C-alpha positions in Angstrom: 24.1 99.9 27.5 24.0 100.3 31.2 22.1 103.3 32.9 24.6 105.5 34.8 23.4 104.8 38.7 22.1 107.7 40.6 22.2 108.7 44.0 19.4 109.2 46.2 19.3 112.8 45.1 19.4 112.0 41.6 22.9 112.9 40.9 25.2 110.5 39.1 27.8 108.6 41.3 31.3 109.9 40.3 33.6 107.5 42.5 34.6 110.1 45.2 32.4 108.7 47.9 33.7 107.8 51.4 34.9 104.3 50.4 37.6 105.6 48.2 38.7 108.7 50.2 40.3 111.8 48.9 43.9 112.2 47.6 45.0 114.0 51.0 44.0 110.8 52.9 46.4 108.6 51.0 49.2 111.1 51.4 48.7 110.9 55.1 48.7 107.3 55.2 51.8 106.8 53.3 53.7 109.4 55.6 52.4 107.6 58.6 53.9 104.3 57.1 57.0 106.0 56.4 57.4 107.5 60.0 56.6 104.1 61.3 59.2 102.4 59.2 61.8 105.1 60.3 60.8 104.6 63.8 61.6 100.9 63.5 64.9 101.5 61.9 66.0 104.2 64.5 64.9 101.7 67.1 67.1 99.0 65.6 70.1 101.3 65.2 69.7 102.2 68.7 69.5 98.6 70.1 72.2 97.1 67.7 74.6 100.0 67.5 74.2 102.7 70.1 73.1 100.4 73.1 74.7 97.2 71.7 77.1 96.7 74.8 74.4 97.1 77.2 72.2 94.5 75.5 75.1 92.2 74.9 75.9 92.5 78.6 72.3 91.4 79.6 72.6 88.5 77.1 76.0 87.5 78.6 74.4 87.2 82.1 72.0 84.9 81.2 74.6 82.2 79.9 77.8 83.4 81.3 79.1 83.7 84.9 82.3 85.0 86.3 84.3 82.5 88.9 86.7 84.5 91.2 90.0 82.9 91.3 91.1 84.3 95.0 94.5 85.8 95.6 96.9 84.2 98.2 97.6 86.7 100.9 101.3 87.6 101.7 103.4 86.0 104.5 104.6 87.8 107.5 107.9 87.1 109.1 109.7 88.3 112.3 113.2 89.9 112.0 115.0 86.6 112.1 113.0 85.4 109.1 110.7 83.1 111.4 107.3 82.6 109.6 104.7 84.3 111.6 101.7 84.1 109.3 100.8 82.3 106.1 97.9 80.6 104.4 96.6 77.1 104.3 94.0 76.0 101.6 90.4 75.5 102.8 87.3 74.7 100.6 84.2 76.4 100.0 80.9 75.4 98.8 78.4 77.6 96.8 75.3 77.1 94.4 73.2 78.7 91.7 69.7 79.1 93.0 68.5 79.3 89.4 69.9 76.1 88.3 69.4 73.8 91.3 65.7 73.6 90.8 64.1 70.8 92.6 67.5 69.5 94.0 67.2 72.2 96.8 65.9 70.1 99.3 68.3 67.3 98.7 71.3 69.7 99.0 70.0 71.2 102.1 69.5 67.6 103.7 73.1 66.9 102.9 74.7 69.9 104.2 72.6 70.1 107.3 73.7 66.3 108.1 77.3 67.0 107.3 77.7 70.3 109.3 75.1 69.6 111.9 73.5 72.8 111.0 69.6 73.7 110.6 68.5 72.5 107.3 66.4 75.7 106.8 69.1 77.8 106.8 70.4 76.2 103.7 67.0 76.3 102.2 66.3 80.0 102.6 69.8 80.6 100.6 68.9 78.2 97.9 65.5 79.8 97.4 66.8 83.1 96.4 65.9 82.6 92.7 66.7 86.3 92.0 70.4 85.4 92.6 72.9 83.7 90.5 75.2 82.7 93.2 75.0 82.0 97.3 77.6 80.7 99.5 76.7 77.5 101.6 79.6 77.2 103.5 82.8 79.1 103.6 86.5 77.9 104.3 86.1 74.5 106.0 88.5 71.6 106.0 89.2 69.8 102.8 87.9 66.6 104.3 84.2 67.9 103.9 84.8 67.5 100.3 84.4 63.6 100.5 81.4 63.8 102.6 79.5 66.4 100.4 80.1 65.1 96.9 78.8 68.2 95.5 79.7 66.9 92.0 76.4 64.9 92.3 74.2 68.2 92.1 74.2 70.4 89.1 74.3 74.1 90.1 76.7 73.6 92.9 80.3 74.7 93.0 83.3 73.6 95.0 86.4 75.8 95.2 89.7 76.1 96.9 90.3 79.3 99.1 93.2 80.2 100.9 92.8 81.3 104.7 95.2 82.9 107.1 97.2 80.5 109.3 98.9 82.3 112.4 101.6 79.9 113.3 102.2 81.2 117.1 98.4 81.4 118.0 97.8 84.0 120.8 101.6 85.3 120.6 101.4 88.7 119.2 97.6 88.4 118.6 96.6 92.0 118.9 100.0 93.0 117.2 99.6 91.2 114.1 95.7 91.4 113.8 93.4 89.5 112.0 91.3 89.2 108.7 87.8 88.6 108.0 86.3 85.6 106.1 87.3 87.3 102.7 91.0 87.7 103.9 90.6 91.6 104.3 92.7 92.9 107.3 90.4 94.2 110.0 93.1 95.1 112.8 96.9 95.2 113.5 99.5 94.6 110.8 96.8 92.8 108.8 94.9 96.0 108.4 98.2 98.5 108.3 99.5 96.4 105.3 96.2 95.2 103.8 96.9 96.8 100.5 100.1 95.1 100.0 99.3 91.6 101.5 96.0 91.0 99.9 97.1 91.0 96.2 94.5 91.0 93.3 92.1 88.3 92.5 91.8 86.6 89.2 88.8 85.2 87.7 87.4 82.7 84.7 84.4 83.4 82.7 82.3 79.9 83.0 79.4 79.6 80.1 76.3 77.4 80.6 75.6 75.1 77.9 72.0 74.0 76.9 71.6 71.7 80.0 72.8 74.6 82.2 76.0 73.0 83.0 79.1 75.4 83.5 82.1 75.1 81.3 85.1 77.4 81.1 84.5 79.8 78.0 87.3 79.5 75.3 86.1 83.0 74.2 87.6 84.6 77.3 91.4 84.4 78.8 91.6 83.1 82.3 93.0 86.1 84.5 95.3 84.6 87.2 95.4 86.0 90.6 98.3 88.1 91.7 99.3 87.0 95.1 100.1 89.3 97.7 103.3 90.7 98.9 105.3 89.7 102.0 106.4 91.6 104.9 109.2 91.3 107.4 108.7 92.9 110.7 111.1 94.3 113.5 109.5 91.8 115.7 111.5 89.1 117.5 108.9 86.5 118.0 111.2 84.9 120.8 111.1 88.4 122.8 107.3 88.5 122.0 106.9 85.2 123.8 109.1 86.0 126.4 107.1 89.5 127.1 103.7 87.6 127.1 104.7 84.9 129.4 106.0 87.1 132.0 103.3 89.7 131.6 100.7 86.8 132.1 102.6 85.7 135.2 102.6 89.3 136.6 98.8 89.9 136.1 98.0 86.6 137.7 100.4 87.2 140.5 98.9 90.7 141.4 95.2 90.1 140.4 95.6 92.9 138.0 92.6 93.4 135.3 95.0 93.6 132.6 98.6 94.6 131.3 100.9 95.7 128.5 104.6 95.2 128.0 106.9 96.7 125.2 110.2 96.1 124.2 112.0 98.4 121.7 115.8 99.1 120.2 116.4 102.6 121.5 119.1 103.3 118.9 117.0 102.5 115.9 113.3 102.8 117.0 112.5 99.2 116.1 109.8 97.6 118.0 110.9 94.1 119.2 107.7 93.0 121.0 104.2 94.5 122.1 102.3 92.2 124.5 98.8 92.9 125.6 97.2 90.7 128.3 94.6 89.1 127.9 95.7 88.0 124.7 93.9 87.0 121.6 94.3 84.1 119.0 93.7 85.4 115.6 93.2 81.9 114.3 89.8 82.0 116.2 88.7 85.7 116.5 84.9 84.8 117.0 85.7 83.9 120.5 86.5 87.6 121.5 84.9 90.9 122.0 86.0 93.5 119.5 87.5 95.5 122.3 89.9 92.8 123.1 91.6 93.1 119.7 92.8 96.6 120.6 96.5 97.1 120.8 96.4 99.1 123.8 100.0 100.1 123.8 98.9 102.8 121.1 95.3 103.1 121.7 94.8 103.6 125.4 95.8 106.7 127.3 96.8 106.9 131.1 98.1 109.3 133.4 101.8 108.1 133.8 102.5 109.0 137.4 106.2 109.2 138.4 107.6 108.0 135.2 106.9 111.4 133.9 109.5 112.9 136.3 111.9 112.2 133.4 110.4 115.6 132.0 111.0 117.8 135.0 114.5 116.5 135.6 115.5 116.5 132.0 114.4 119.9 131.7 116.1 121.3 134.8 119.5 119.5 134.0 119.4 120.4 130.4 119.0 124.2 131.0 121.3 124.3 134.1 118.4 125.3 136.4 119.6 122.6 139.1 122.6 120.6 139.8 122.4 116.9 140.6 123.8 117.3 144.0 121.7 120.3 144.7 119.2 119.8 147.6 115.4 120.2 148.4 113.6 120.0 151.5 110.9 117.2 151.3 108.7 118.8 153.7 108.7 115.4 155.6 106.2 113.9 152.9 103.5 116.8 153.2 103.7 119.9 151.3 100.9 122.6 151.3 101.1 124.7 148.1 99.3 128.0 148.4 97.0 128.9 145.6 95.9 132.3 146.7 92.6 133.5 148.4 93.5 131.6 151.6 93.4 128.3 149.5 96.3 125.5 149.3 96.8 122.1 147.8 98.4 119.1 149.5 101.2 117.0 147.9 102.1 114.0 149.5 105.0 111.4 149.5 104.7 107.9 150.6 107.6 108.5 153.0 108.6 111.4 155.2 111.8 112.8 153.5 114.0 115.6 154.6 116.7 117.1 152.6 117.2 115.2 149.4 119.5 115.9 146.3 117.8 115.9 142.9 119.4 112.4 142.4 117.9 111.2 145.6 114.5 112.8 144.8 114.5 110.8 141.5 115.7 107.5 143.2 113.0 107.9 146.0 110.4 109.2 143.7 109.6 112.5 145.7 106.5 114.2 144.3 107.3 117.3 146.8 110.7 117.9 145.4 109.5 117.5 141.9 106.7 120.0 142.3 109.6 122.4 143.8 111.8 121.6 140.9 108.9 122.5 138.4 108.5 125.8 139.9 112.1 126.5 139.0 111.4 125.3 135.4 108.5 127.3 134.8 105.3 126.5 132.5 106.8 127.5 128.9 110.1 125.4 129.3 108.3 122.3 131.1 105.8 122.3 128.2 108.3 122.5 125.3 110.4 119.7 126.8 107.4 117.6 127.2 106.7 118.1 123.6 110.1 117.4 122.6 110.2 114.1 124.5 107.1 113.3 122.1 104.2 113.7 124.5 100.9 115.3 123.2 101.2 114.0 119.6 101.3 110.8 117.7 104.6 108.8 117.3 104.1 108.0 113.9 104.4 104.1 114.6 103.1 102.3 111.3 100.2 100.8 113.2 96.3 101.5 112.9 94.6 103.1 115.8 97.2 105.3 117.5 96.3 108.2 119.6 98.4 111.3 120.4 97.6 111.7 124.0 96.7 115.0 125.9 99.1 117.6 126.8 97.5 120.9 127.9 99.0 124.2 126.4 100.1 126.6 129.3 97.4 129.0 128.6 95.0 126.2 129.4 96.7 125.3 132.8 95.3 126.0 136.1 97.1 127.1 139.3 98.0 123.4 140.2 98.9 122.1 136.6 102.6 122.8 136.6 103.2 121.1 139.9 101.1 118.1 139.5 102.3 117.5 135.7 105.8 117.3 137.4 104.8 114.0 139.0 102.8 112.7 136.1 99.0 113.9 136.7 96.9 116.4 134.3 98.7 114.8 131.3 97.5 111.7 129.5 100.0 109.4 127.4 100.1 106.1 125.6 102.7 103.3 126.9 104.3 103.6 123.5 105.0 107.6 124.3 106.9 106.6 127.6 108.9 104.0 125.9 110.0 106.3 123.3 111.1 109.0 125.7 113.2 106.7 128.0 114.6 105.3 124.5 115.8 109.0 123.8 117.7 109.1 127.1 119.2 105.7 126.5 120.3 106.7 122.9 122.2 109.8 124.1 119.4 112.4 124.2 118.1 111.5 120.5 114.4 110.5 120.0 113.7 108.0 117.1 110.5 107.3 115.3 109.4 103.8 116.5 108.6 101.3 113.6 107.3 98.0 113.1 107.5 97.0 109.5 111.2 96.6 108.2 110.5 95.3 104.4 108.0 94.6 102.0 108.9 91.8 99.6 107.6 90.7 96.3 106.4 87.0 95.6 110.3 86.0 94.9 111.3 87.7 98.3 112.9 90.6 96.6 113.0 93.7 98.6 110.4 96.2 97.2 110.5 98.6 100.2 112.6 98.9 103.3 112.3 101.2 106.2 115.4 102.8 107.9 115.7 104.4 111.3 114.5 108.0 111.5 115.8 110.7 113.8 112.9 112.8 115.2 115.0 115.4 117.1 117.7 115.8 119.8 115.7 116.3 122.8 118.6 116.8 125.3 122.3 116.8 125.3 124.4 113.7 125.6 125.8 114.8 128.9 122.1 115.2 130.2 121.3 111.8 129.1 124.2 110.2 131.0 123.1 112.1 134.0 119.5 110.9 133.8 120.8 107.6 133.1 122.9 107.4 136.2 120.0 108.7 138.1 118.0 105.8 136.7 120.3 103.4 137.6 120.2 104.6 141.2 116.5 103.9 141.0 117.0 100.2 140.3 120.2 99.9 142.7 118.9 101.6 145.9 115.5 103.4 145.2 112.0 102.5 144.4 112.8 99.9 141.5 115.1 97.4 143.3 112.7 94.5 142.4 114.0 94.9 138.8 117.7 94.3 139.7 119.6 91.5 138.1 123.1 90.7 139.3 125.7 91.2 136.7 123.5 93.3 134.6 123.4 97.1 134.8 119.6 98.3 134.5 118.4 102.0 134.5 114.8 102.5 135.3 112.0 104.5 136.7 108.8 103.3 138.8 105.4 104.8 138.3 102.3 104.7 140.2 99.0 106.7 139.4 95.3 106.7 140.9 93.0 105.9 138.2 89.9 108.1 137.6 86.7 106.4 138.1 83.6 108.4 137.0 85.2 111.6 136.7 87.0 111.3 140.5 90.4 109.7 141.5 89.8 106.4 143.4 92.4 105.8 145.9 91.8 102.0 145.7 92.3 101.8 142.0 95.8 102.3 140.6 97.9 101.9 137.6 101.8 100.8 138.1 104.3 101.1 135.8 107.9 100.5 135.2 110.3 101.5 132.4 113.8 100.8 132.2 116.7 99.8 129.6 119.8 97.7 129.7 122.7 97.4 129.7 123.1 100.8 131.1 126.3 101.5 129.9 125.5 100.5 126.2 121.7 100.3 126.1 120.5 97.7 123.7 116.7 97.2 124.9 114.2 99.6 126.4 111.3 97.7 128.2 108.1 99.0 129.6 105.5 97.3 131.8 102.2 98.5 132.7 99.4 96.8 134.9 96.2 98.0 135.5 94.6 98.0 139.3 97.1 95.4 140.5 95.3 94.1 144.0 97.5 91.7 145.5 101.1 91.9 146.8 101.4 95.5 146.2 99.9 98.0 144.0 102.9 100.4 143.0 105.3 100.3 140.0 108.0 99.0 142.2 106.1 95.9 143.7 103.9 95.1 140.8 105.5 95.9 137.6 109.3 96.0 138.4 109.1 92.1 138.8 107.5 91.7 135.5 110.5 93.9 133.8 113.1 91.9 135.8 111.5 88.7 134.5 111.7 89.7 131.0 115.2 91.1 131.1 116.5 88.0 132.7 115.2 85.7 129.9 116.6 88.3 127.1 120.0 88.5 129.1 120.0 84.3 129.3 119.0 84.0 125.6 120.5 86.5 123.8 124.3 86.9 123.8 124.4 90.1 121.9 122.5 91.8 124.6 124.6 90.5 127.6 127.2 92.0 129.1 130.2 89.7 127.8 133.5 90.0 129.7 136.6 90.2 127.3 139.1 87.3 128.0 142.7 88.3 126.8 144.2 85.5 124.9 147.5 86.0 123.1 147.1 89.9 123.8 143.8 90.3 121.9 140.4 90.5 123.6 138.2 87.5 122.7 134.3 87.7 122.4 131.7 84.9 122.2 130.5 84.3 118.5 126.6 84.3 118.4 124.8 81.6 116.9 123.4 82.6 113.2 122.8 79.5 111.6 119.3 79.1 110.2 119.0 83.0 109.9 118.6 84.8 106.7 121.8 86.0 105.6 121.2 89.7 106.1 119.9 89.2 109.6 123.1 87.1 110.4 125.4 89.7 109.0 123.6 92.4 111.2 123.8 90.5 114.1 127.4 89.7 113.7 128.4 93.4 112.7 126.7 94.5 115.9 129.2 92.4 117.7 132.0 93.7 115.9 132.8 90.9 113.5 133.2 90.9 109.7 131.5 88.4 107.4 132.5 86.2 104.4 130.0 84.7 102.2 130.3 81.2 100.6 127.6 80.4 98.4 124.4 82.4 97.0 121.6 80.9 99.3 119.4 83.0 101.2 119.8 81.2 104.7 122.9 80.5 106.6 123.6 76.7 106.8 127.0 76.6 108.4 129.3 79.1 110.2 133.0 78.9 110.8 133.9 79.6 113.7 131.2 77.7 115.4 128.7 79.4 117.9 130.3 79.8 121.3 133.9 80.3 120.2 135.7 83.0 121.5 137.1 85.3 118.6 138.8 88.8 118.4 136.6 91.5 117.1 137.1 92.6 113.8 137.9 89.0 112.7 136.1 87.3 109.9 133.3 84.7 110.2 132.5 82.6 107.3 128.9 81.9 106.4 128.2 79.1 104.3 124.7 79.5 102.5 124.9 76.9 99.8 123.8 77.0 96.0 120.7 79.2 96.7 117.7 79.9 94.7 119.3 81.9 91.9 120.6 78.6 90.3 117.3 76.8 90.6 114.5 76.7 88.0 111.2 78.7 88.7 109.2 76.8 91.4 111.9 74.5 92.9 113.7 74.6 96.0 117.0 73.3 97.5 116.2 71.0 100.5 118.4 72.4 103.7 120.2 70.2 105.9 118.3 70.4 109.2 119.9 67.5 110.9 120.8 68.1 114.5 118.5 70.9 114.8 115.6 71.3 117.3 112.1 70.6 115.7 111.2 74.3 115.9 114.2 75.7 114.1 114.1 72.8 111.5 110.4 73.8 110.8 111.5 77.3 110.3 114.4 76.4 107.8 111.9 74.5 106.0 109.3 76.9 105.7 111.6 79.7 104.5 112.1 77.3 101.4 108.5 76.9 101.0 108.7 73.1 101.9 105.8 71.2 103.6 106.8 69.0 106.7 106.0 65.6 108.1 107.1 64.8 111.6 107.8 61.4 113.1 108.8 61.7 116.8 110.1 64.6 119.1 113.1 66.4 120.0 116.0 67.0 117.6 116.1 66.1 114.0 118.1 62.7 113.3 117.3 62.0 109.7 115.5 63.9 106.9 114.1 62.7 103.4 114.6 64.0 100.7 118.2 64.3 101.5 119.9 67.8 102.1 121.0 69.7 99.0 118.4 67.9 96.8 116.7 69.9 94.3 112.7 69.5 94.8 109.5 71.3 93.7 108.3 74.1 95.9 105.6 72.4 98.3 107.4 69.2 98.5 106.9 67.3 101.7 110.2 66.6 103.8 109.9 63.8 106.4 111.8 64.4 109.5 112.7 61.5 111.9 113.2 62.9 115.4 114.6 61.7 118.7 115.0 63.0 122.1 118.2 65.2 122.6 121.3 63.1 123.8 119.7 59.7 122.6 121.4 57.2 120.4 120.9 57.7 116.6 118.0 56.3 114.9 
């Protein structure tokens, strides 16, 4: 019916032309489609299974934000439980630049007006659209919240942040140290204990809703912050204040460049005070150069001068190379030491001495006699004795930044080293090393390791870690130590240290004066003056060191510049601390009677330790942590071995968590009352000044931690309110 269509060549069309293709091409197309489908499947598997977590995290970032809940840093207490460092709550303000949009101008304007800061500084931060969060102000007073009213602006955040509060301002500034804006320790105790004090921050996950507002996510648990641990130091804040006050007076009196002072317990190695002047206030570290934050008692080295004569005399006496009454010729104050090849070196004294015993040479600080004694000792024995006293190596004190000093080995010595080292040159030491060496003499020849951190406590004030006195080594025999003590007493009684003498108190000490090296040469007009001593000499309880840099007025020697500072410190300690005074025994009814110290307001442990050191036993009534009353009262005379009753009240053990018992602070000085209340974690409102006459809530009342206790005070001796 239809004629078969032919192609141009006359052949019939068979349907195998280019419009239909070959069977092989269909196969290739099918394979390509299958491979494409498989690739899509594999990609979906990768996205939804293999890399699902990564993509979920990317998605979460778009609608979730983690808000940090800062941990409260732990408190620091002194040896008597007085609060040194705690925290106060401040407020911080931040914003999410991606959320604030056109509100940036208004936000920057308000912050600039309130804080009187450049508006552009806030705009720059708010323009960082690649960031989810920027800080606008950190740790400012809570009162700014009312002025800023940041809740009016979507995308802004206000949060409370703890800030360190140093209760005694500059007192102990370099020792305690300070923190940065994120509450990380940067120096001193704050740095040394940063891991224990800092705690762990918590967080809460916030979700953005459709309008971009942040709300807590119900899908994620809130992780509460873990607050830092507390620490109790061996420091006595009253001794610290005494040392700093007297050191400041000494620096100003002598027009010195700076000074340091240290107080420690020779029998335990406990550091009771570490003073640096000029001092710093950790509450405002931005006012100081970084170098001012150094605790120069452990970071700075100096040539000690005559305080190092302890090594020469100690080595000679210990090994029976000289006798105390043995005499040496003082060369009338000028001694030419032959060095060979026609050369010599001159050793001089400030006075023209003739024949001197070893004791007199120590008392009058003769360089000539010490050089001659060092020749008797010899290099090896002198070196090992200096090492045994702790020179040339770190003491191991639990503070950051300690250096070990420099003590050359005998094979590094020149022909003059032995003689000059005998009176404190060609050797570099730290003030702490000097104090520890004299503490060894005060401790009967036994060197103790110094330490400042006594306890680490958990949040409930339970002891987690506790330091104990550690013996380093016996340096000299007890007999040698007693002889050296007698020599040092002579220094104060009739030698170069008479300016340290206190009537009624036996003091052993040694002066030291050294020329300072300036640009590689000793400067005869630039000195370092030092005095180190301990008391009472017959039963040493305190070692004290004072070093002044370049005193320029009223004398530059250790005896004229530093000894009076030591005397001022010792006098105040002697007057204020009964346990360190020499208390004459009064015989009543055939028994020796001793003055009972005041232990009220102290932690029970500290009170018992103080009474035990005075020979008294204790009986506790109650389970509290602080002594409320004592019987007999402070100032009474009582026989050693007698029992002192300490009343502590019901204590925290019987209270629900988060509650405290209000202590009775009526009749106490305002300072002691504040310390008592702070140990119970109670806030304070003060009306008036002087002693506490009334308080509210009443003593013994059970209240929540943080409750404000109002104190009504009046002048001591006035009528009751």
